[in-house]
PyMOL Python script that loads the backbone (N, CA, C, O; Angstrom):
from pymol import cmd

cmd.read_pdbstr("""\
ATOM      1  N   MET A   1      -7.615 -30.301 -11.799  1.00  0.00           N
ATOM      2  CA  MET A   1      -9.006 -29.945 -11.317  1.00  0.00           C
ATOM      3  C   MET A   1      -9.579 -30.989  -9.777  1.00  0.00           C
ATOM      4  O   MET A   1      -9.603 -32.155  -9.383  1.00  0.00           O
ATOM      5  N   PRO A   2      -9.756 -30.354  -9.583  1.00  0.00           N
ATOM      6  CA  PRO A   2     -10.624 -30.943  -8.105  1.00  0.00           C
ATOM      7  C   PRO A   2     -11.667 -31.910  -9.069  1.00  0.00           C
ATOM      8  O   PRO A   2     -12.066 -31.849 -10.232  1.00  0.00           O
ATOM      9  N   ASN A   3     -11.891 -32.917  -7.810  1.00  0.00           N
ATOM     10  CA  ASN A   3     -13.389 -34.032  -8.283  1.00  0.00           C
ATOM     11  C   ASN A   3     -14.489 -33.297  -6.809  1.00  0.00           C
ATOM     12  O   ASN A   3     -15.647 -32.880  -6.857  1.00  0.00           O
ATOM     13  N   ILE A   4     -14.046 -33.339  -6.263  1.00  0.00           N
ATOM     14  CA  ILE A   4     -14.889 -33.064  -4.742  1.00  0.00           C
ATOM     15  C   ILE A   4     -15.352 -31.532  -4.733  1.00  0.00           C
ATOM     16  O   ILE A   4     -14.652 -30.593  -5.112  1.00  0.00           O
ATOM     17  N   LYS A   5     -16.880 -31.431  -4.149  1.00  0.00           N
ATOM     18  CA  LYS A   5     -18.335 -30.437  -4.918  1.00  0.00           C
ATOM     19  C   LYS A   5     -17.414 -29.434  -4.443  1.00  0.00           C
ATOM     20  O   LYS A   5     -16.973 -28.465  -5.060  1.00  0.00           O
ATOM     21  N   SER A   6     -17.123 -29.910  -2.921  1.00  0.00           N
ATOM     22  CA  SER A   6     -16.793 -28.549  -2.117  1.00  0.00           C
ATOM     23  C   SER A   6     -15.208 -27.965  -2.660  1.00  0.00           C
ATOM     24  O   SER A   6     -14.971 -26.839  -3.097  1.00  0.00           O
ATOM     25  N   ALA A   7     -14.306 -29.022  -2.493  1.00  0.00           N
ATOM     26  CA  ALA A   7     -13.001 -28.802  -3.536  1.00  0.00           C
ATOM     27  C   ALA A   7     -13.220 -27.283  -4.816  1.00  0.00           C
ATOM     28  O   ALA A   7     -12.857 -26.108  -4.872  1.00  0.00           O
ATOM     29  N   MET A   8     -13.826 -28.008  -5.454  1.00  0.00           N
ATOM     30  CA  MET A   8     -14.259 -27.354  -7.317  1.00  0.00           C
ATOM     31  C   MET A   8     -15.414 -25.235  -6.239  1.00  0.00           C
ATOM     32  O   MET A   8     -15.372 -24.246  -6.972  1.00  0.00           O
ATOM     33  N   LYS A   9     -15.841 -25.115  -5.409  1.00  0.00           N
ATOM     34  CA  LYS A   9     -16.387 -24.529  -5.192  1.00  0.00           C
ATOM     35  C   LYS A   9     -14.857 -23.086  -4.311  1.00  0.00           C
ATOM     36  O   LYS A   9     -14.745 -21.864  -4.219  1.00  0.00           O
ATOM     37  N   ARG A  10     -14.066 -24.302  -3.906  1.00  0.00           N
ATOM     38  CA  ARG A  10     -12.319 -23.426  -3.060  1.00  0.00           C
ATOM     39  C   ARG A  10     -11.879 -22.677  -4.041  1.00  0.00           C
ATOM     40  O   ARG A  10     -11.852 -21.447  -4.013  1.00  0.00           O
ATOM     41  N   VAL A  11     -11.384 -23.625  -5.277  1.00  0.00           N
ATOM     42  CA  VAL A  11     -10.799 -23.253  -6.438  1.00  0.00           C
ATOM     43  C   VAL A  11     -11.962 -22.109  -6.585  1.00  0.00           C
ATOM     44  O   VAL A  11     -11.644 -21.051  -6.043  1.00  0.00           O
ATOM     45  N   ARG A  12     -12.996 -22.115  -7.091  1.00  0.00           N
ATOM     46  CA  ARG A  12     -13.939 -20.615  -7.696  1.00  0.00           C
ATOM     47  C   ARG A  12     -13.225 -19.330  -6.646  1.00  0.00           C
ATOM     48  O   ARG A  12     -12.506 -18.414  -7.045  1.00  0.00           O
ATOM     49  N   THR A  13     -13.629 -19.561  -5.342  1.00  0.00           N
ATOM     50  CA  THR A  13     -13.142 -18.520  -4.326  1.00  0.00           C
ATOM     51  C   THR A  13     -12.473 -18.088  -4.059  1.00  0.00           C
ATOM     52  O   THR A  13     -12.393 -16.930  -3.649  1.00  0.00           O
ATOM     53  N   SER A  14     -11.016 -19.580  -4.308  1.00  0.00           N
ATOM     54  CA  SER A  14     -10.105 -19.159  -4.047  1.00  0.00           C
ATOM     55  C   SER A  14      -9.430 -18.098  -4.909  1.00  0.00           C
ATOM     56  O   SER A  14      -8.723 -17.185  -4.482  1.00  0.00           O
ATOM     57  N   GLU A  15      -9.794 -18.379  -6.381  1.00  0.00           N
ATOM     58  CA  GLU A  15      -9.595 -16.877  -7.642  1.00  0.00           C
ATOM     59  C   GLU A  15     -10.124 -15.980  -7.627  1.00  0.00           C
ATOM     60  O   GLU A  15      -9.675 -14.954  -8.137  1.00  0.00           O
ATOM     61  N   THR A  16     -11.890 -16.090  -6.713  1.00  0.00           N
ATOM     62  CA  THR A  16     -11.762 -14.183  -6.622  1.00  0.00           C
ATOM     63  C   THR A  16     -10.887 -13.741  -5.612  1.00  0.00           C
ATOM     64  O   THR A  16     -10.535 -12.572  -5.763  1.00  0.00           O
ATOM     65  N   ALA A  17     -10.417 -14.334  -4.602  1.00  0.00           N
ATOM     66  CA  ALA A  17      -9.564 -13.539  -3.760  1.00  0.00           C
ATOM     67  C   ALA A  17      -8.016 -13.187  -4.146  1.00  0.00           C
ATOM     68  O   ALA A  17      -7.209 -12.384  -3.676  1.00  0.00           O
ATOM     69  N   ARG A  18      -7.995 -13.533  -4.531  1.00  0.00           N
ATOM     70  CA  ARG A  18      -6.310 -13.987  -5.223  1.00  0.00           C
ATOM     71  C   ARG A  18      -6.911 -12.877  -6.647  1.00  0.00           C
ATOM     72  O   ARG A  18      -5.940 -12.291  -7.126  1.00  0.00           O
ATOM     73  N   GLY A  19      -7.982 -12.579  -7.222  1.00  0.00           N
ATOM     74  CA  GLY A  19      -8.248 -11.682  -8.238  1.00  0.00           C
ATOM     75  C   GLY A  19      -8.535  -9.734  -7.189  1.00  0.00           C
ATOM     76  O   GLY A  19      -8.388  -8.604  -7.655  1.00  0.00           O
ATOM     77  N   ARG A  20      -8.991 -10.196  -5.639  1.00  0.00           N
ATOM     78  CA  ARG A  20      -9.250  -9.023  -5.118  1.00  0.00           C
ATOM     79  C   ARG A  20      -8.100  -8.878  -4.561  1.00  0.00           C
ATOM     80  O   ARG A  20      -7.487  -7.846  -4.830  1.00  0.00           O
ATOM     81  N   ASN A  21      -7.680  -9.553  -3.925  1.00  0.00           N
ATOM     82  CA  ASN A  21      -6.028  -9.111  -3.347  1.00  0.00           C
ATOM     83  C   ASN A  21      -5.175  -8.668  -3.970  1.00  0.00           C
ATOM     84  O   ASN A  21      -4.409  -7.876  -3.421  1.00  0.00           O
ATOM     85  N   ARG A  22      -4.974  -9.064  -5.523  1.00  0.00           N
ATOM     86  CA  ARG A  22      -4.443  -8.693  -5.814  1.00  0.00           C
ATOM     87  C   ARG A  22      -4.574  -7.204  -6.690  1.00  0.00           C
ATOM     88  O   ARG A  22      -3.539  -6.655  -7.068  1.00  0.00           O
ATOM     89  N   ALA A  23      -5.549  -6.767  -6.900  1.00  0.00           N
ATOM     90  CA  ALA A  23      -6.291  -5.552  -6.440  1.00  0.00           C
ATOM     91  C   ALA A  23      -4.774  -4.383  -5.472  1.00  0.00           C
ATOM     92  O   ALA A  23      -3.835  -3.609  -5.662  1.00  0.00           O
ATOM     93  N   VAL A  24      -5.750  -5.254  -4.230  1.00  0.00           N
ATOM     94  CA  VAL A  24      -5.096  -3.837  -3.210  1.00  0.00           C
ATOM     95  C   VAL A  24      -3.888  -4.033  -3.410  1.00  0.00           C
ATOM     96  O   VAL A  24      -3.275  -3.114  -3.952  1.00  0.00           O
ATOM     97  N   LYS A  25      -3.349  -4.936  -3.148  1.00  0.00           N
ATOM     98  CA  LYS A  25      -1.760  -4.886  -3.594  1.00  0.00           C
ATOM     99  C   LYS A  25      -1.531  -4.000  -5.143  1.00  0.00           C
ATOM    100  O   LYS A  25      -0.502  -3.325  -5.182  1.00  0.00           O
ATOM    101  N   SER A  26      -1.988  -3.986  -5.783  1.00  0.00           N
ATOM    102  CA  SER A  26      -1.336  -2.715  -6.622  1.00  0.00           C
ATOM    103  C   SER A  26      -1.547  -2.000  -6.183  1.00  0.00           C
ATOM    104  O   SER A  26      -0.686  -1.592  -5.403  1.00  0.00           O
ATOM    105  N   ARG A  27      -2.717  -1.298  -6.272  1.00  0.00           N
ATOM    106  CA  ARG A  27      -3.470  -0.325  -4.964  1.00  0.00           C
ATOM    107  C   ARG A  27      -2.475   0.205  -4.222  1.00  0.00           C
ATOM    108  O   ARG A  27      -1.978   1.268  -4.595  1.00  0.00           O
ATOM    109  N   VAL A  28      -1.856  -0.645  -2.663  1.00  0.00           N
ATOM    110  CA  VAL A  28      -0.366  -0.322  -2.226  1.00  0.00           C
ATOM    111  C   VAL A  28       0.822  -0.125  -2.115  1.00  0.00           C
ATOM    112  O   VAL A  28       1.583   0.324  -1.258  1.00  0.00           O
ATOM    113  N   ALA A  29       0.947  -0.960  -4.190  1.00  0.00           N
ATOM    114  CA  ALA A  29       2.113  -0.094  -4.295  1.00  0.00           C
ATOM    115  C   ALA A  29       2.165   1.133  -5.452  1.00  0.00           C
ATOM    116  O   ALA A  29       3.063   1.972  -5.519  1.00  0.00           O
ATOM    117  N   THR A  30       0.964   1.042  -6.374  1.00  0.00           N
ATOM    118  CA  THR A  30       1.181   2.527  -6.915  1.00  0.00           C
ATOM    119  C   THR A  30       0.929   4.020  -5.246  1.00  0.00           C
ATOM    120  O   THR A  30       1.506   5.092  -5.062  1.00  0.00           O
ATOM    121  N   ALA A  31       0.304   3.610  -4.778  1.00  0.00           N
ATOM    122  CA  ALA A  31       0.122   4.736  -3.640  1.00  0.00           C
ATOM    123  C   ALA A  31       1.655   5.142  -2.916  1.00  0.00           C
ATOM    124  O   ALA A  31       1.947   6.287  -2.569  1.00  0.00           O
ATOM    125  N   ARG A  32       2.382   4.171  -2.801  1.00  0.00           N
ATOM    126  CA  ARG A  32       3.873   4.189  -2.487  1.00  0.00           C
ATOM    127  C   ARG A  32       4.850   4.812  -3.448  1.00  0.00           C
ATOM    128  O   ARG A  32       5.676   5.693  -3.209  1.00  0.00           O
ATOM    129  N   ARG A  33       4.550   4.056  -4.821  1.00  0.00           N
ATOM    130  CA  ARG A  33       5.735   4.895  -5.671  1.00  0.00           C
ATOM    131  C   ARG A  33       5.171   6.595  -5.934  1.00  0.00           C
ATOM    132  O   ARG A  33       5.871   7.462  -6.457  1.00  0.00           O
ATOM    133  N   ASP A  34       3.565   6.827  -5.369  1.00  0.00           N
ATOM    134  CA  ASP A  34       3.324   8.408  -5.925  1.00  0.00           C
ATOM    135  C   ASP A  34       3.895   9.364  -4.603  1.00  0.00           C
ATOM    136  O   ASP A  34       3.982  10.592  -4.640  1.00  0.00           O
ATOM    137  N   VAL A  35       4.299   8.405  -3.311  1.00  0.00           N
ATOM    138  CA  VAL A  35       5.217   9.269  -2.174  1.00  0.00           C
ATOM    139  C   VAL A  35       6.381   9.161  -2.481  1.00  0.00           C
ATOM    140  O   VAL A  35       6.974  10.141  -2.030  1.00  0.00           O
ATOM    141  N   LEU A  36       7.161   8.393  -3.095  1.00  0.00           N
ATOM    142  CA  LEU A  36       8.288   7.863  -2.632  1.00  0.00           C
ATOM    143  C   LEU A  36       8.911   9.274  -4.351  1.00  0.00           C
ATOM    144  O   LEU A  36       9.935   9.947  -4.465  1.00  0.00           O
ATOM    145  N   THR A  37       7.768   9.138  -5.236  1.00  0.00           N
ATOM    146  CA  THR A  37       8.621  10.293  -6.504  1.00  0.00           C
ATOM    147  C   THR A  37       7.877  11.617  -5.964  1.00  0.00           C
ATOM    148  O   THR A  37       8.413  12.620  -6.436  1.00  0.00           O
ATOM    149  N   GLU A  38       6.984  11.858  -5.258  1.00  0.00           N
ATOM    150  CA  GLU A  38       7.247  13.107  -4.455  1.00  0.00           C
ATOM    151  C   GLU A  38       8.395  13.757  -3.499  1.00  0.00           C
ATOM    152  O   GLU A  38       8.814  14.914  -3.461  1.00  0.00           O
ATOM    153  N   CYS A  39       8.695  12.807  -2.871  1.00  0.00           N
ATOM    154  CA  CYS A  39       9.947  13.138  -1.810  1.00  0.00           C
ATOM    155  C   CYS A  39      10.591  12.819  -2.682  1.00  0.00           C
ATOM    156  O   CYS A  39      11.579  12.719  -1.955  1.00  0.00           O
ATOM    157  N   SER A  40      11.031  12.503  -3.792  1.00  0.00           N
ATOM    158  CA  SER A  40      12.726  12.608  -4.795  1.00  0.00           C
ATOM    159  C   SER A  40      12.540  14.023  -5.196  1.00  0.00           C
ATOM    160  O   SER A  40      13.591  14.662  -5.154  1.00  0.00           O
ATOM    161  N   GLN A  41      11.381  14.763  -5.616  1.00  0.00           N
ATOM    162  CA  GLN A  41      10.918  15.364  -6.167  1.00  0.00           C
ATOM    163  C   GLN A  41      11.246  16.704  -5.001  1.00  0.00           C
ATOM    164  O   GLN A  41      11.523  17.684  -5.692  1.00  0.00           O
ATOM    165  N   ARG A  42      11.288  16.954  -3.991  1.00  0.00           N
ATOM    166  CA  ARG A  42      10.918  17.528  -3.137  1.00  0.00           C
ATOM    167  C   ARG A  42       9.792  18.271  -3.049  1.00  0.00           C
ATOM    168  O   ARG A  42      10.099  19.380  -2.613  1.00  0.00           O
ATOM    169  N   ASN A  43       8.792  18.193  -3.229  1.00  0.00           N
ATOM    170  CA  ASN A  43       7.546  18.512  -3.900  1.00  0.00           C
ATOM    171  C   ASN A  43       6.843  18.441  -2.044  1.00  0.00           C
ATOM    172  O   ASN A  43       5.766  17.846  -2.081  1.00  0.00           O
ATOM    173  N   VAL A  44       7.066  18.717  -1.139  1.00  0.00           N
ATOM    174  CA  VAL A  44       6.671  18.574   0.782  1.00  0.00           C
ATOM    175  C   VAL A  44       5.316  18.952   0.273  1.00  0.00           C
ATOM    176  O   VAL A  44       5.363  18.560  -0.893  1.00  0.00           O
ATOM    177  N   GLU A  45       4.149  19.477   0.459  1.00  0.00           N
ATOM    178  CA  GLU A  45       3.140  19.369  -0.243  1.00  0.00           C
ATOM    179  C   GLU A  45       2.430  19.093  -0.798  1.00  0.00           C
ATOM    180  O   GLU A  45       1.354  19.517  -0.377  1.00  0.00           O
ATOM    181  N   LYS A  46       2.306  18.122  -2.276  1.00  0.00           N
ATOM    182  CA  LYS A  46       2.149  16.926  -1.981  1.00  0.00           C
ATOM    183  C   LYS A  46       2.808  15.591  -1.986  1.00  0.00           C
ATOM    184  O   LYS A  46       2.280  14.686  -2.632  1.00  0.00           O
ATOM    185  N   ALA A  47       3.671  15.428  -1.470  1.00  0.00           N
ATOM    186  CA  ALA A  47       4.319  14.428  -0.513  1.00  0.00           C
ATOM    187  C   ALA A  47       3.424  14.252   0.082  1.00  0.00           C
ATOM    188  O   ALA A  47       2.710  13.284  -0.179  1.00  0.00           O
ATOM    189  N   ASN A  48       3.038  15.353   1.385  1.00  0.00           N
ATOM    190  CA  ASN A  48       2.048  15.286   2.011  1.00  0.00           C
ATOM    191  C   ASN A  48       0.501  14.314   2.156  1.00  0.00           C
ATOM    192  O   ASN A  48       0.012  13.458   2.893  1.00  0.00           O
ATOM    193  N   GLN A  49       0.134  15.161   0.836  1.00  0.00           N
ATOM    194  CA  GLN A  49      -1.298  14.236   0.871  1.00  0.00           C
ATOM    195  C   GLN A  49      -1.355  13.286  -0.252  1.00  0.00           C
ATOM    196  O   GLN A  49      -2.414  12.731  -0.543  1.00  0.00           O
ATOM    197  N   SER A  50      -0.149  13.054  -0.961  1.00  0.00           N
ATOM    198  CA  SER A  50       0.488  10.899  -1.097  1.00  0.00           C
ATOM    199  C   SER A  50       0.655  10.188   0.159  1.00  0.00           C
ATOM    200  O   SER A  50       0.009   9.142   0.207  1.00  0.00           O
ATOM    201  N   PHE A  51       1.299  10.449   1.121  1.00  0.00           N
ATOM    202  CA  PHE A  51       1.734   9.517   2.591  1.00  0.00           C
ATOM    203  C   PHE A  51       0.765   9.645   3.156  1.00  0.00           C
ATOM    204  O   PHE A  51       0.691   8.706   3.948  1.00  0.00           O
ATOM    205  N   ARG A  52      -1.026  10.983   3.330  1.00  0.00           N
ATOM    206  CA  ARG A  52      -1.695  10.408   3.842  1.00  0.00           C
ATOM    207  C   ARG A  52      -2.694   9.137   2.931  1.00  0.00           C
ATOM    208  O   ARG A  52      -3.001   8.065   3.453  1.00  0.00           O
ATOM    209  N   ALA A  53      -3.018   9.464   1.762  1.00  0.00           N
ATOM    210  CA  ALA A  53      -3.379   8.484   0.931  1.00  0.00           C
ATOM    211  C   ALA A  53      -2.538   7.262   0.772  1.00  0.00           C
ATOM    212  O   ALA A  53      -3.313   6.541   0.144  1.00  0.00           O
ATOM    213  N   TYR A  54      -1.582   6.656   0.921  1.00  0.00           N
ATOM    214  CA  TYR A  54      -0.843   5.695   0.926  1.00  0.00           C
ATOM    215  C   TYR A  54      -1.109   5.298   2.830  1.00  0.00           C
ATOM    216  O   TYR A  54      -1.399   4.133   3.105  1.00  0.00           O
ATOM    217  N   CYS A  55      -1.015   6.056   3.677  1.00  0.00           N
ATOM    218  CA  CYS A  55      -1.235   5.399   4.796  1.00  0.00           C
ATOM    219  C   CYS A  55      -2.756   4.731   5.150  1.00  0.00           C
ATOM    220  O   CYS A  55      -2.965   3.893   6.026  1.00  0.00           O
ATOM    221  N   SER A  56      -3.870   5.389   4.135  1.00  0.00           N
ATOM    222  CA  SER A  56      -5.181   4.775   4.144  1.00  0.00           C
ATOM    223  C   SER A  56      -5.017   3.812   3.732  1.00  0.00           C
ATOM    224  O   SER A  56      -5.066   2.897   4.554  1.00  0.00           O
ATOM    225  N   VAL A  57      -4.708   3.400   2.155  1.00  0.00           N
ATOM    226  CA  VAL A  57      -4.390   2.305   1.622  1.00  0.00           C
ATOM    227  C   VAL A  57      -4.162   1.062   2.920  1.00  0.00           C
ATOM    228  O   VAL A  57      -4.878   0.135   3.297  1.00  0.00           O
ATOM    229  N   LEU A  58      -2.776   1.579   3.370  1.00  0.00           N
ATOM    230  CA  LEU A  58      -2.091   0.217   4.062  1.00  0.00           C
ATOM    231  C   LEU A  58      -3.153   0.340   4.756  1.00  0.00           C
ATOM    232  O   LEU A  58      -3.544  -0.826   4.702  1.00  0.00           O
ATOM    233  N   ASP A  59      -3.948   0.905   5.396  1.00  0.00           N
ATOM    234  CA  ASP A  59      -4.360   0.689   6.986  1.00  0.00           C
ATOM    235  C   ASP A  59      -5.647  -0.133   6.190  1.00  0.00           C
ATOM    236  O   ASP A  59      -5.935  -1.233   6.661  1.00  0.00           O
ATOM    237  N   LYS A  60      -6.186   0.200   5.376  1.00  0.00           N
ATOM    238  CA  LYS A  60      -7.397  -0.559   4.921  1.00  0.00           C
ATOM    239  C   LYS A  60      -7.119  -2.024   4.323  1.00  0.00           C
ATOM    240  O   LYS A  60      -7.901  -2.974   4.361  1.00  0.00           O
ATOM    241  N   ALA A  61      -5.378  -1.989   3.565  1.00  0.00           N
ATOM    242  CA  ALA A  61      -5.015  -3.782   3.041  1.00  0.00           C
ATOM    243  C   ALA A  61      -4.547  -4.510   3.962  1.00  0.00           C
ATOM    244  O   ALA A  61      -3.944  -5.565   3.768  1.00  0.00           O
ATOM    245  N   ALA A  62      -4.819  -3.933   5.203  1.00  0.00           N
ATOM    246  CA  ALA A  62      -3.981  -4.209   6.600  1.00  0.00           C
ATOM    247  C   ALA A  62      -5.683  -4.746   7.508  1.00  0.00           C
ATOM    248  O   ALA A  62      -5.634  -5.820   8.108  1.00  0.00           O
ATOM    249  N   LYS A  63      -6.833  -4.075   7.527  1.00  0.00           N
ATOM    250  CA  LYS A  63      -7.916  -3.982   8.117  1.00  0.00           C
ATOM    251  C   LYS A  63      -8.680  -5.576   7.339  1.00  0.00           C
ATOM    252  O   LYS A  63      -9.550  -6.324   7.784  1.00  0.00           O
ATOM    253  N   ARG A  64      -8.022  -5.612   6.252  1.00  0.00           N
ATOM    254  CA  ARG A  64      -8.961  -6.403   5.580  1.00  0.00           C
ATOM    255  C   ARG A  64      -8.042  -7.720   5.141  1.00  0.00           C
ATOM    256  O   ARG A  64      -8.299  -8.571   4.289  1.00  0.00           O
ATOM    257  N   GLY A  65      -6.856  -7.597   6.033  1.00  0.00           N
ATOM    258  CA  GLY A  65      -5.915  -8.846   5.566  1.00  0.00           C
ATOM    259  C   GLY A  65      -5.181  -9.323   4.714  1.00  0.00           C
ATOM    260  O   GLY A  65      -4.727 -10.462   4.609  1.00  0.00           O
ATOM    261  N   ILE A  66      -5.008  -8.037   3.816  1.00  0.00           N
ATOM    262  CA  ILE A  66      -4.541  -8.700   2.739  1.00  0.00           C
ATOM    263  C   ILE A  66      -2.854  -8.868   3.119  1.00  0.00           C
ATOM    264  O   ILE A  66      -2.185  -9.810   2.695  1.00  0.00           O
ATOM    265  N   ILE A  67      -2.246  -7.651   4.096  1.00  0.00           N
ATOM    266  CA  ILE A  67      -1.042  -7.395   4.773  1.00  0.00           C
ATOM    267  C   ILE A  67      -1.681  -7.373   5.873  1.00  0.00           C
ATOM    268  O   ILE A  67      -2.814  -7.075   6.250  1.00  0.00           O
ATOM    269  N   LYS A  68       0.060  -8.062   6.678  1.00  0.00           N
ATOM    270  CA  LYS A  68      -0.119  -8.304   7.706  1.00  0.00           C
ATOM    271  C   LYS A  68       0.024  -6.546   8.785  1.00  0.00           C
ATOM    272  O   LYS A  68       0.255  -5.491   8.195  1.00  0.00           O
ATOM    273  N   LYS A  69      -0.176  -6.604  10.416  1.00  0.00           N
ATOM    274  CA  LYS A  69      -1.135  -5.285  10.361  1.00  0.00           C
ATOM    275  C   LYS A  69       0.275  -4.698  11.045  1.00  0.00           C
ATOM    276  O   LYS A  69       0.210  -3.666  11.713  1.00  0.00           O
ATOM    277  N   ASN A  70       1.720  -5.479  10.831  1.00  0.00           N
ATOM    278  CA  ASN A  70       2.376  -5.014  11.354  1.00  0.00           C
ATOM    279  C   ASN A  70       3.654  -4.629   9.762  1.00  0.00           C
ATOM    280  O   ASN A  70       4.792  -4.211   9.974  1.00  0.00           O
ATOM    281  N   THR A  71       3.144  -4.877   8.398  1.00  0.00           N
ATOM    282  CA  THR A  71       3.790  -4.669   7.308  1.00  0.00           C
ATOM    283  C   THR A  71       3.552  -3.921   7.246  1.00  0.00           C
ATOM    284  O   THR A  71       4.345  -3.482   6.414  1.00  0.00           O
ATOM    285  N   ALA A  72       2.383  -2.475   7.732  1.00  0.00           N
ATOM    286  CA  ALA A  72       1.947  -1.658   7.662  1.00  0.00           C
ATOM    287  C   ALA A  72       1.857  -1.008   8.403  1.00  0.00           C
ATOM    288  O   ALA A  72       1.390   0.131   8.425  1.00  0.00           O
ATOM    289  N   ILE A  73       2.307  -1.640   9.176  1.00  0.00           N
ATOM    290  CA  ILE A  73       2.495  -0.031  10.729  1.00  0.00           C
ATOM    291  C   ILE A  73       4.281  -0.022  10.142  1.00  0.00           C
ATOM    292  O   ILE A  73       4.638   1.156  10.168  1.00  0.00           O
ATOM    293  N   ARG A  74       5.182  -0.725   9.760  1.00  0.00           N
ATOM    294  CA  ARG A  74       6.703  -0.243   9.237  1.00  0.00           C
ATOM    295  C   ARG A  74       6.804   0.080   8.023  1.00  0.00           C
ATOM    296  O   ARG A  74       7.800   0.722   7.689  1.00  0.00           O
ATOM    297  N   ARG A  75       5.365  -0.431   6.598  1.00  0.00           N
ATOM    298  CA  ARG A  75       5.946   0.373   5.421  1.00  0.00           C
ATOM    299  C   ARG A  75       6.042   1.854   6.148  1.00  0.00           C
ATOM    300  O   ARG A  75       7.096   2.486   6.220  1.00  0.00           O
ATOM    301  N   LYS A  76       4.227   2.507   6.904  1.00  0.00           N
ATOM    302  CA  LYS A  76       4.301   3.828   7.073  1.00  0.00           C
ATOM    303  C   LYS A  76       5.244   4.235   7.575  1.00  0.00           C
ATOM    304  O   LYS A  76       5.571   5.389   7.295  1.00  0.00           O
ATOM    305  N   ARG A  77       6.158   3.362   8.630  1.00  0.00           N
ATOM    306  CA  ARG A  77       7.009   4.436   9.118  1.00  0.00           C
ATOM    307  C   ARG A  77       8.137   4.447   8.517  1.00  0.00           C
ATOM    308  O   ARG A  77       8.845   5.351   8.959  1.00  0.00           O
ATOM    309  N   ARG A  78       8.690   3.765   7.595  1.00  0.00           N
ATOM    310  CA  ARG A  78       9.594   3.755   6.023  1.00  0.00           C
ATOM    311  C   ARG A  78       9.050   5.409   5.507  1.00  0.00           C
ATOM    312  O   ARG A  78       9.719   6.380   5.152  1.00  0.00           O
ATOM    313  N   ALA A  79       7.903   5.267   5.615  1.00  0.00           N
ATOM    314  CA  ALA A  79       7.744   6.157   4.367  1.00  0.00           C
ATOM    315  C   ALA A  79       7.320   7.732   4.795  1.00  0.00           C
ATOM    316  O   ALA A  79       7.243   8.784   4.161  1.00  0.00           O
ATOM    317  N   ALA A  80       7.025   7.256   6.549  1.00  0.00           N
ATOM    318  CA  ALA A  80       7.436   8.621   6.932  1.00  0.00           C
ATOM    319  C   ALA A  80       8.652   8.999   6.578  1.00  0.00           C
ATOM    320  O   ALA A  80       9.007   9.562   5.543  1.00  0.00           O
ATOM    321  N   ALA A  81       9.309   8.639   7.548  1.00  0.00           N
ATOM    322  CA  ALA A  81      10.698   8.845   7.038  1.00  0.00           C
ATOM    323  C   ALA A  81      11.329   9.739   5.902  1.00  0.00           C
ATOM    324  O   ALA A  81      12.031  10.748   5.965  1.00  0.00           O
ATOM    325  N   GLN A  82      10.923   9.147   5.039  1.00  0.00           N
ATOM    326  CA  GLN A  82      11.527   9.507   4.005  1.00  0.00           C
ATOM    327  C   GLN A  82      10.729  10.991   3.486  1.00  0.00           C
ATOM    328  O   GLN A  82      11.246  11.927   2.875  1.00  0.00           O
ATOM    329  N   LEU A  83       9.324  10.852   3.946  1.00  0.00           N
ATOM    330  CA  LEU A  83       8.865  12.287   3.672  1.00  0.00           C
ATOM    331  C   LEU A  83       9.284  13.796   4.609  1.00  0.00           C
ATOM    332  O   LEU A  83       9.180  15.002   4.383  1.00  0.00           O
ATOM    333  N   VAL A  84      10.061  12.528   6.325  1.00  0.00           N
ATOM    334  CA  VAL A  84      10.826  13.568   6.815  1.00  0.00           C
ATOM    335  C   VAL A  84      12.837  14.331   5.822  1.00  0.00           C
ATOM    336  O   VAL A  84      13.252  15.484   5.945  1.00  0.00           O
ATOM    337  N   ALA A  85      13.246  13.678   5.353  1.00  0.00           N
ATOM    338  CA  ALA A  85      14.109  13.628   5.188  1.00  0.00           C
ATOM    339  C   ALA A  85      14.180  14.745   3.428  1.00  0.00           C
ATOM    340  O   ALA A  85      15.091  15.414   2.939  1.00  0.00           O
ATOM    341  N   ALA A  86      12.446  14.394   2.865  1.00  0.00           N
ATOM    342  CA  ALA A  86      12.353  14.908   1.658  1.00  0.00           C
ATOM    343  C   ALA A  86      12.488  16.642   2.375  1.00  0.00           C
ATOM    344  O   ALA A  86      13.082  17.583   1.848  1.00  0.00           O
ATOM    345  N   ALA A  87      11.873  16.651   3.465  1.00  0.00           N
ATOM    346  CA  ALA A  87      11.010  18.272   4.244  1.00  0.00           C
ATOM    347  C   ALA A  87      11.847  18.757   4.551  1.00  0.00           C
ATOM    348  O   ALA A  87      11.679  19.968   4.696  1.00  0.00           O
ATOM    349  N   ALA A  88      13.251  18.226   4.855  1.00  0.00           N
ATOM    350  CA  ALA A  88      15.102  18.509   5.484  1.00  0.00           C
ATOM    351  C   ALA A  88      16.118  19.143   3.969  1.00  0.00           C
ATOM    352  O   ALA A  88      17.032  19.949   3.790  1.00  0.00           O
ATOM    353  N   ALA A  89      15.424  18.367   3.274  1.00  0.00           N
ATOM    354  CA  ALA A  89      16.168  18.701   2.193  1.00  0.00           C
ATOM    355  C   ALA A  89      16.196  19.372   1.487  1.00  0.00           C
ATOM    356  O   ALA A  89      17.136  19.791   0.810  1.00  0.00           O
ATOM    357  N   ALA A  90      14.530  19.756   1.513  1.00  0.00           N
ATOM    358  CA  ALA A  90      13.903  20.880   0.492  1.00  0.00           C
ATOM    359  C   ALA A  90      14.243  22.584   0.373  1.00  0.00           C
ATOM    360  O   ALA A  90      14.224  23.304   1.371  1.00  0.00           O
ATOM    361  N   PRO A  91      14.479  22.972  -0.671  1.00  0.00           N
ATOM    362  CA  PRO A  91      14.415  24.603  -0.276  1.00  0.00           C
ATOM    363  C   PRO A  91      14.125  25.047   0.770  1.00  0.00           C
ATOM    364  O   PRO A  91      13.009  24.710   1.164  1.00  0.00           O
ATOM    365  N   GLN A  92      14.692  25.690   1.407  1.00  0.00           N
ATOM    366  CA  GLN A  92      13.302  26.876   2.287  1.00  0.00           C
ATOM    367  C   GLN A  92      13.300  27.776   1.897  1.00  0.00           C
ATOM    368  O   GLN A  92      14.274  28.525   1.823  1.00  0.00           O
ATOM    369  N   ALA A  93      11.752  28.074   1.373  1.00  0.00           N
ATOM    370  CA  ALA A  93      11.058  29.137   1.266  1.00  0.00           C
ATOM    371  C   ALA A  93      10.241  30.493   1.657  1.00  0.00           C
ATOM    372  O   ALA A  93       9.701  31.163   0.777  1.00  0.00           O
TER     373      ALA A  93
END
""", "prot")
cmd.dss("prot")
cmd.show_as("cartoon", "prot")
cmd.util.cbc("prot")
cmd.orient("prot")
């Protein structure tokens, strides 16, 4: 445990930020899981909605500095590729 007053405060603020960051990362993982689930089930309409939500969550996380901007871009690009593959494999109605 730190002895210096500013270090004690830094421990508290770091703990608060850590909890906030974990919540956002969990939200990102959940949104990603939703997209991949819908893509694997070939449900294109729901997959599109999930993809839009996933992109939004990624952009917000990148804006807040929780993940890097290029990481968000890479994850969106990979999810979009999954979406295109799912749309191509979906039965045509």
